[in-house]
N, C-alpha and C positions, 0 to 999 in steps of 0.2 A: 572201698566204700567207707571204711572207718576213718580215713584221713579227712573226710568232710564234716565230721562231727566235732563239736557241737555246731549246729546250723546257726548261721547268722542272719539276722533280718535286716533288710535295707531300710534306712530311715527315709520316710516319705514326708514331703512338706504338708503343712496343715491348711493349704489353700486349694481352692478349686480353680483349675485352669479355665480361662474364658472360652476356649474352643470346646471344652467338655460341656459347659453349661449351654452354649449355643445362643448367642445374642443375634437372633435372626429377625428380619423385618416381617411385619405382619403382612398377610396376603392382602391384595387389593380389595376394595369394597365390592366390586362385581364378583370376585371369586367367593367372597364370604356370602353374598346374597345367593349366588348360584348353589353353593353348598347347602345353605339353609333351605332353599326351595326344593332341592333334590331330596334331602332327608324328609322334609315335610310331605312331599308327594309320595314317597315310598311308604311312610307311616300311614298316610291317609288312604292309599290304595289297599294296604294291608287291612286297615279298619273296615273299608267298604267290602272287601272280600269276606271278612269274618261276619259282617252283618248279613250279607247275602247268603252265606252258607248256614248261618244260624236261622235265618228266615225260612230257608228250605227245610231245615230240621224241625221247625215248629209246626209243620203241617200234620205231624203225627203226635199223639199224646206222649208216647215214649221218647220221641226225639225232642220234645219241648223241654225236657229236663236238661238237655245239653244245649239246645238251640237258644234258649232265652239268655243264659250266661254268655254265650258267644256273641249275641247281638249287643248285650250291654258292654262287653269287653271291646267290641268293634266300635261302638259309639265313644267309648273312652279313648280309643286310639285316634279317632277322628278329631276329638277335642284336643288331644295332645298335638296332633299335626297342626291344627289351627294355632295353638299356643306357640309352637316352634316357629311358625311362619310369621305371625304378627306380634307376638309378645316376647317377653324374656329379656329385653334390653340388649346390650351389645353382646355379640357371640364371642366367646373366648376361643382362641386357637391353641391347641396343644400339638407340639411337634415332637415326634420321637426320632431320635438319631441313634445310629448304631455306633458304638464305641470302637476305637481303633486298637 
């Protein structure tokens, strides 16, 4: 073990390999629209569920303390779903790759 000391460090280049960065083509327009619609439907359904659950809780005086914020949060999620679907400009795609 003492014959390997002092440890030497290999010199690495100061550039990033193109295959590490990953210059990949963007997904097609239809895949991006389907992804945006799927995410918007999920967030909208979650917002509707929270609104319904909050509305049920507001039937009692004690439940109104929890139900009213749930309804407001659900309405916010529904607005976020509409923004995701119709607004926001071009959707950016982030691709994660596992290194070798």
